VOPAGU-2260 file (C-alpha; in pm, 1 decimal, decimal comma):
REM VOPAGU-2260
SITE   aa  ch    i         X         Y         Z
SITE  MET   A    0     -13,5     -13,2      -0,6
SITE  SER   A    1     134,5     354,3     -87,9
SITE  VAL   A    2      94,1     586,3     184,3
SITE  ALA   A    3     176,1     942,2     136,6
SITE  ILE   A    4     304,1    1090,8     464,5
SITE  GLU   A    5     424,5    1431,0     619,0
SITE  GLN   A    6     661,4    1239,2     897,8
SITE  VAL   A    7     681,8    1377,2    1276,3
SITE  PRO   A    8    1053,9    1309,3    1344,6
SITE  SER   A    9    1110,1    1132,4    1642,1
SITE  ALA   A   10    1379,4    1137,6    1871,9
SITE  GLU   A   11    1266,2     766,0    2051,6
SITE  THR   A   12    1351,5     447,0    1953,6
SITE  THR   A   13    1103,9     243,7    2105,3
SITE  PRO   A   14     759,8     225,8    1971,2
SITE  ARG   A   15     537,8     484,7    2145,5
SITE  PRO   A   16     212,9     280,8    2292,1
SITE  ILE   A   17    -113,1     447,9    2208,5
SITE  ARG   A   18    -334,9     428,3    2526,0
SITE  ARG   A   19    -604,0     634,6    2412,5
SITE  LEU   A   20    -762,6     721,3    2078,7
SITE  ALA   A   21   -1039,8     950,0    1928,8
SITE  VAL   A   22   -1152,9    1007,7    1604,6
SITE  LEU   A   23   -1326,8    1320,1    1467,8
SITE  GLY   A   24   -1517,9    1407,1    1199,9
SITE  ASP   A   25   -1826,1    1384,0     955,4
SITE  SER   A   26   -1971,6    1044,5     855,0
SITE  THR   A   27   -1646,3     887,0     720,9
SITE  ALA   A   28   -1552,3     893,1    1061,8
SITE  VAL   A   29   -1911,7     755,1    1206,6
SITE  GLY   A   30   -1836,3     431,2    1003,1
SITE  LEU   A   31   -2112,8     491,7     752,5
SITE  GLY   A   32   -2060,5     229,6     466,2
SITE  ASP   A   33   -1978,1     -64,0     673,6
SITE  PRO   A   34   -2313,8    -153,1     851,3
SITE  VAL   A   35   -2311,0    -432,8    1142,7
SITE  PRO   A   36   -2638,7    -623,0    1189,0
SITE  GLY   A   37   -2788,8    -531,5    1522,8
SITE  ARG   A   38   -2475,6    -278,0    1617,7
SITE  GLY   A   39   -2532,6     -20,7    1402,0
SITE  TRP   A   40   -2201,4     152,3    1191,4
SITE  ARG   A   41   -1853,4      30,1    1257,1
SITE  GLY   A   42   -1596,5     190,5    1025,6
SITE  VAL   A   43   -1269,6     307,9    1040,6
SITE  GLY   A   44   -1240,8     409,4    1407,4
SITE  PRO   A   45   -1285,9      49,8    1575,3
SITE  PHE   A   46   -1051,3     -85,4    1344,7
SITE  VAL   A   47    -778,3     156,1    1405,4
SITE  ALA   A   48    -847,0     120,9    1763,0
SITE  GLU   A   49    -830,8    -255,3    1739,9
SITE  ALA   A   50    -496,1    -297,7    1569,8
SITE  LEU   A   51    -360,9     -28,4    1827,9
SITE  GLY   A   52    -453,1    -244,8    2128,3
SITE  VAL   A   53    -647,0      15,0    2264,6
SITE  ALA   A   54    -900,4     -78,9    2543,9
SITE  PRO   A   55   -1253,4      46,3    2486,5
SITE  ASP   A   56   -1276,1     288,5    2750,8
SITE  GLY   A   57    -987,5     442,6    2577,7
SITE  TYR   A   58   -1155,2     478,5    2253,0
SITE  LEU   A   59   -1351,5     785,8    2181,7
SITE  ASN   A   60   -1571,8     883,5    1857,8
SITE  THR   A   61   -1715,2    1259,3    1828,2
SITE  ALA   A   62   -1789,5    1219,7    1506,4
SITE  PHE   A   63   -2125,4    1309,5    1331,6
SITE  THR   A   64   -2285,0    1297,4    1006,6
SITE  GLY   A   65   -2265,3    1628,1     754,5
SITE  ALA   A   66   -1974,3    1776,3    1000,5
SITE  ARG   A   67   -1785,4    2012,9     868,9
SITE  MET   A   68   -1423,6    2134,2     986,9
SITE  ARG   A   69   -1598,7    2385,9    1198,2
SITE  CYS   A   70   -1817,5    2160,6    1358,0
SITE  VAL   A   71   -1492,8    1945,9    1468,4
SITE  ARG   A   72   -1345,4    2261,4    1623,0
SITE  THR   A   73   -1668,7    2377,3    1791,3
SITE  SER   A   74   -1866,6    2070,0    1886,7
SITE  GLN   A   75   -1638,7    1771,4    1871,4
SITE  LEU   A   76   -1325,2    1917,1    2017,2
SITE  PRO   A   77   -1387,4    1931,0    2333,7
SITE  ALA   A   78   -1510,5    1615,9    2439,6
SITE  ALA   A   79   -1217,2    1506,0    2250,4
SITE  ILE   A   80    -960,3    1701,2    2440,9
SITE  ALA   A   81   -1106,8    1592,1    2805,5
SITE  HIS   A   82   -1086,0    1233,8    2674,4
SITE  GLY   A   83    -734,7    1301,7    2684,0
SITE  PRO   A   84    -571,4    1099,7    2370,3
SITE  ASP   A   85    -255,4     980,6    2260,0
SITE  VAL   A   86    -378,4    1005,2    1924,4
SITE  ALA   A   87    -666,0    1186,3    1730,0
SITE  LEU   A   88    -784,2    1106,8    1376,2
SITE  VAL   A   89    -960,8    1403,5    1188,5
SITE  VAL   A   90   -1196,8    1298,0     883,1
SITE  ALA   A   91   -1315,5    1641,1     769,8
SITE  GLY   A   92   -1337,4    1884,4     571,8
SITE  MET   A   93   -1524,3    1716,5     223,4
SITE  ASN   A   94   -1884,3    1860,4     369,4
SITE  ASP   A   95   -1709,8    2207,8     341,0
SITE  THR   A   96   -1592,5    2135,4     -49,8
SITE  LEU   A   97   -1981,0    2086,4    -129,9
SITE  ARG   A   98   -2102,4    2393,7      11,4
SITE  SER   A   99   -2158,7    2770,2    -153,8
SITE  ASP   A  100   -1972,8    2891,8     123,5
SITE  PHE   A  101   -1643,1    2695,7      47,1
SITE  ASP   A  102   -1343,7    2835,4     181,1
SITE  PRO   A  103    -998,1    2673,9     210,2
SITE  ALA   A  104    -861,9    2942,1     436,7
SITE  SER   A  105   -1153,6    2910,7     660,5
SITE  VAL   A  106   -1070,4    2521,6     708,2
SITE  ALA   A  107    -731,1    2605,3     748,1
SITE  GLU   A  108    -799,1    2787,9    1068,7
SITE  ASP   A  109   -1009,9    2565,7    1199,9
SITE  LEU   A  110    -822,4    2269,8    1172,3
SITE  GLY   A  111    -514,5    2476,3    1315,6
SITE  GLU   A  112    -705,0    2556,3    1593,6
SITE  VAL   A  113    -771,6    2193,6    1645,4
SITE  MET   A  114    -420,5    2100,2    1600,2
SITE  SER   A  115    -281,1    2325,6    1864,6
SITE  ALA   A  116    -561,6    2245,8    2099,9
SITE  PHE   A  117    -421,0    1914,3    2099,2
SITE  ALA   A  118     -76,0    1971,4    2060,6
SITE  ALA   A  119     -71,1    2163,7    2383,0
SITE  ARG   A  120    -161,4    1822,3    2577,7
SITE  GLY   A  121      94,9    1607,5    2365,1
SITE  THR   A  122    -204,8    1457,0    2124,0
SITE  VAL   A  123     -68,1    1358,3    1760,2
SITE  VAL   A  124    -349,3    1488,3    1525,5
SITE  VAL   A  125    -349,8    1244,6    1174,9
SITE  PRO   A  126    -572,5    1440,2     915,6
SITE  VAL   A  127    -657,5    1315,7     580,7
SITE  ARG   A  128    -609,4    1493,3     257,3
SITE  PHE   A  129    -869,9    1347,3       6,2
SITE  HIS   A  130    -866,7    1180,2    -341,5
SITE  ASP   A  131   -1026,9    1314,1    -651,6
SITE  HIS   A  132   -1416,1    1188,7    -544,0
SITE  GLY   A  133   -1581,1    1267,5    -864,5
SITE  ARG   A  134   -1344,4     961,5   -1009,3
SITE  VAL   A  135   -1537,5     746,9    -769,0
SITE  PHE   A  136   -1912,4     935,5    -808,8
SITE  ARG   A  137   -1898,8     958,8   -1155,8
SITE  LEU   A  138   -1944,2    1324,6   -1193,8
SITE  PRO   A  139   -2026,4    1495,5   -1529,1
SITE  ARG   A  140   -1721,9    1660,1   -1651,4
SITE  ALA   A  141   -1806,8    2037,6   -1500,3
SITE  LEU   A  142   -1900,5    1915,1   -1230,9
SITE  HIS   A  143   -1594,0    1730,1   -1170,5
SITE  ARG   A  144   -1409,9    1978,2   -1243,4
SITE  ALA   A  145   -1549,7    2195,5   -1006,9
SITE  LEU   A  146   -1553,1    1964,4    -684,2
SITE  LYS   A  147   -1209,0    1857,8    -803,6
SITE  ALA   A  148   -1086,4    2233,5    -789,7
SITE  ARG   A  149   -1215,3    2242,2    -420,7
SITE  ILE   A  150   -1067,9    1934,1    -316,4
SITE  ASP   A  151    -719,1    2027,8    -431,0
SITE  ALA   A  152    -770,1    2361,2    -282,3
SITE  LEU   A  153    -844,2    2151,8      77,9
SITE  ASN   A  154    -591,2    1937,8      60,6
SITE  ALA   A  155    -334,4    2232,1      20,7
SITE  ALA   A  156    -507,8    2372,6     308,9
SITE  ILE   A  157    -486,1    2089,3     508,3
SITE  GLU   A  158     -86,8    2000,1     417,6
SITE  GLU   A  159      -6,0    2302,6     513,6
SITE  VAL   A  160    -164,2    2280,3     862,8
SITE  ALA   A  161     -37,7    1976,5     951,4
SITE  ARG   A  162     313,9    2032,1     765,5
SITE  ARG   A  163     366,2    2355,8     982,5
SITE  HIS   A  164     199,9    2154,9    1296,3
SITE  GLY   A  165     463,1    1911,4    1285,7
SITE  MET   A  166     163,4    1629,5    1230,4
SITE  PRO   A  167     148,1    1339,1     946,3
SITE  CYS   A  168    -128,2    1342,3     699,4
SITE  LEU   A  169    -259,8    1038,9     518,2
SITE  ASP   A  170    -327,8    1086,4     148,1
SITE  LEU   A  171    -678,8     870,0     102,2
SITE  GLY   A  172    -589,7     881,0    -291,8
SITE  ALA   A  173    -264,2     735,3    -234,6
SITE  LEU   A  174    -401,9     425,1     -88,8
SITE  ALA   A  175    -450,5      72,7    -271,4
SITE  GLY   A  176    -784,4      71,8    -421,2
SITE  ALA   A  177    -887,4     394,8    -342,0
SITE  TYR   A  178   -1084,5     390,2    -707,7
SITE  GLU   A  179   -1186,9      39,6    -695,9
SITE  LEU   A  180   -1544,6      15,2    -687,2
SITE  SER   A  181   -1529,8    -240,1    -398,0
SITE  CYS   A  182   -1350,2     -37,2    -193,6
SITE  TRP   A  183   -1683,7     197,3    -180,6
SITE  SER   A  184   -2073,4     150,2     -17,0
SITE  VAL   A  185   -2356,8     179,9    -254,8
SITE  ASP   A  186   -2377,5     533,8    -194,1
SITE  ARG   A  187   -2026,6     581,0    -360,0
SITE  LEU   A  188   -1979,9     839,9    -114,2
SITE  HIS   A  189   -1896,8     644,9     187,5
SITE  PRO   A  190   -1609,5     370,6     192,5
SITE  SER   A  191   -1729,1      -4,8     215,9
SITE  GLU   A  192   -1620,4    -214,6     485,6
SITE  LEU   A  193   -1334,5    -334,9     278,4
SITE  GLY   A  194   -1270,9      71,1     233,7
SITE  HIS   A  195   -1313,6     107,8     540,6
SITE  ARG   A  196   -1025,5    -132,6     659,6
SITE  THR   A  197    -789,5     -32,4     350,6
SITE  LEU   A  198    -851,8     381,3     526,8
SITE  ALA   A  199    -756,8     170,7     891,4
SITE  ARG   A  200    -440,8      15,1     743,5
SITE  GLY   A  201    -302,7     353,9     628,4
SITE  VAL   A  202    -347,7     535,8     943,9
SITE  THR   A  203    -162,9     284,9    1124,6
SITE  GLU   A  204      92,4     263,1     894,1
SITE  VAL   A  205     125,8     671,2     929,4
SITE  LEU   A  206     128,7     620,8    1312,8
SITE  SER   A  207     409,6     361,4    1284,8
SITE  GLU   A  208     576,8     553,5    1047,4
SITE  ALA   A  209     558,4     847,3    1341,5
SITE  GLY   A  210     698,1     636,5    1598,0
SITE  PHE   A  211     393,3     466,3    1731,6
SITE  SER   A  212     325,8     103,7    1820,2
SITE  VAL   A  213     103,9     -91,5    1630,0
SITE  ALA   A  214      -2,9    -424,8    1806,8
SITE  GLU   A  215    -128,4    -609,5    1482,1
SITE  PRO   A  216    -192,2    -470,5    1122,2
SITE  VAL   A  217    -527,6    -401,4     990,0
SITE  SER   A  218    -675,7    -682,4     838,0
SITE  LEU   A  219    -826,4    -668,1     477,2
SITE  VAL   A  220   -1050,3    -970,6     520,4
SITE  CYS   A  221   -1411,5    -874,2     514,3
SITE  SER   A  222   -1592,2   -1002,3     832,1
SITE  GLY   A  223   -1903,0    -928,6    1022,8
SITE  GLY   A  224   -2065,1    -615,8     801,8
SITE  VAL   A  225   -2316,7    -623,0     558,0
SITE  ARG   A  226   -2237,7    -708,8     174,7
SITE  PRO   A  227   -2431,9    -515,7     -64,6
SITE  ARG   A  228   -2580,9    -657,3    -371,9
SITE  THR   A  229   -2593,8    -520,4    -692,4
SITE  VAL   A  230   -2982,2    -401,2    -649,6
SITE  ASP   A  231   -2893,7    -214,5    -363,3
SITE  HIS   A  232   -2667,8     -27,3    -582,1
SITE  VAL   A  233   -2928,8      58,8    -815,2
SITE  ALA   A  234   -3162,1     118,6    -562,9
SITE  TRP   A  235   -2973,2     396,4    -410,8
SITE  LEU   A  236   -2860,5     533,6    -724,6
SITE  LEU   A  237   -3233,8     562,5    -809,0
SITE  VAL   A  238   -3376,0     644,5    -480,7
SITE  LYS   A  239   -3075,2     874,1    -319,0
SITE  GLY   A  240   -2791,5     899,7    -571,5
SITE  ILE   A  241   -2994,6    1125,8    -823,1
SITE  PRO   A  242   -3164,3    1326,3    -648,1
SITE  TRP   A  243   -2824,6    1369,9    -446,2
SITE  LEU   A  244   -2660,3    1512,2    -747,3
SITE  TRP   A  245   -2972,0    1733,9    -856,5
SITE  ARG   A  246   -2908,2    1924,6    -527,3
SITE  ARG   A  247   -2525,5    1946,0    -518,2
SITE  GLY   A  248   -2537,6    2027,5    -873,0
SITE  ARG   A  249   -2748,6    2333,7    -812,2
SITE  ASP   A  250   -2524,9    2454,3    -570,8
SITE  LEU   A  251   -2179,7    2322,4    -765,9
SITE  LEU   A  252   -2283,2    2409,9   -1144,4
SITE  PRO   A  253   -2246,5    2842,9   -1118,1
SITE  TYR   A  254   -1922,8    2781,3    -979,4
SITE  ALA   A  255   -1863,8    2518,1   -1229,2
SITE  ALA   A  256   -1970,5    2815,7   -1489,3
SITE  GLY   A  257   -1746,4    3052,3   -1363,8
SITE  ILE   A  258   -1475,2    2808,7   -1431,5
SITE  LEU   A  259   -1516,0    2703,4   -1793,8
SITE  LEU   A  260   -1613,6    3053,2   -1867,7
SITE  ARG   A  261   -1300,5    3231,0   -1723,6
SITE  SER   A  262   -1097,9    2945,2   -1880,3
SITE  ALA   A  263   -1254,3    2979,4   -2196,8
SITE  LEU   A  264   -1198,9    3364,1   -2222,5
SITE  ALA   A  265    -820,5    3265,6   -2161,8
SITE  GLY   A  266    -805,8    3001,4   -2434,0
SITE  ARG   A  267    -701,7    2703,7   -2179,1
SITE  GLU   A  268    -780,3    2448,9   -2019,5
SITE  PRO   A  269    -964,7    2530,5   -1625,5
SITE  GLU   A  270    -680,1    2463,2   -1382,8
SITE  PRO   A  271    -832,2    2381,6   -1013,4
SITE  GLU   A  272    -584,7    2611,0    -876,3
SITE  LEU   A  273    -833,7    2906,3    -990,2
SITE  ALA   A  274   -1135,9    2803,9    -796,7
SITE  ALA   A  275    -983,5    2831,8    -442,4
SITE  ALA   A  276    -931,7    3106,1    -195,3
SITE  PRO   A  277    -624,0    3202,8     -79,5
SITE  VAL   A  278    -434,9    3035,5     256,9
SITE  ALA   A  279    -246,5    3174,2     504,0
SITE  GLY   A  280     116,5    3008,5     399,3
SITE  PHE   A  281       7,0    2977,6      42,7
SITE  HIS   A  282     166,5    3274,3     -95,5
SITE  ASP   A  283     427,0    3090,7    -301,3
SITE  ARG   A  284     137,2    2905,6    -476,9
SITE  PRO   A  285      -6,9    3182,3    -732,1
SITE  GLY   A  286    -374,0    3131,5    -864,7
SITE  PHE   A  287    -559,5    3136,5    -547,2
SITE  LYS   A  288    -905,4    3280,6    -583,4
SITE  THR   A  289   -1230,3    3287,7    -348,9
SITE  GLY   A  290   -1490,0    3013,0    -450,5
SITE  THR   A  291   -1817,1    2726,3    -167,8
SITE  GLU   A  292   -2562,7    1730,1      93,6
SITE  THR   A  293   -2366,4    1599,7     371,5
SITE  VAL   A  294   -2117,4    1354,0     343,1
């Protein structure tokens, strides 16, 4: 598996144990896409906790569906700080890209506050940089360009904040199988059980590189979850997928049209960076401009 990270320097030669883990973020952090009969959602958090050997009372998940990075800072951070984790996983930002008020500078500010609060207590934070989700959901070309532009801006912001705080960062797009259907649930928006396991393995590999001990690798053998059928994929597309695309399209289409128009006037292909707002610390990256359903 290929994992892109910003490695945290460590003077320690013996891997550090992780006794307390906090997971913050949106519906992916909640575990959507990996249902377990009679137990609700499972997902990345429990897989990471098990691999690290974290006891049940050492694991806390404050994530909720629809969360944006501001929600992580204002609603989830206090409880996570009180938990006193050795490591905090933050999976948030995609919901921000799907809103008309998207501003990577604000996302960076919120994530920076989250990292500062944890760092002051000795907690290592692992944020994620996102894959090109338009390749998974198969968006129309104009919407794909618009969404990719925002994801690129989001990733640049997240990477810069992680670098500034000396924190590791997991690249979801570099994970093996990131664009394979088997790693995605019926909605194509959330990882499947295999996708959650792959994400969890990536997190533990990043933590191992950062000097933490991993009790056992995350297994990629699916077990215990509900496996979707072909009819489930079709039903979701008709009942929820097309309505979701229509709602998001109404929000992103004006933005996508602006990108295409500026590119046509300039006589060149659209550049994703042209759609992003400036982020503090990105003055060496030209071309950032202000641009903004729940995942």
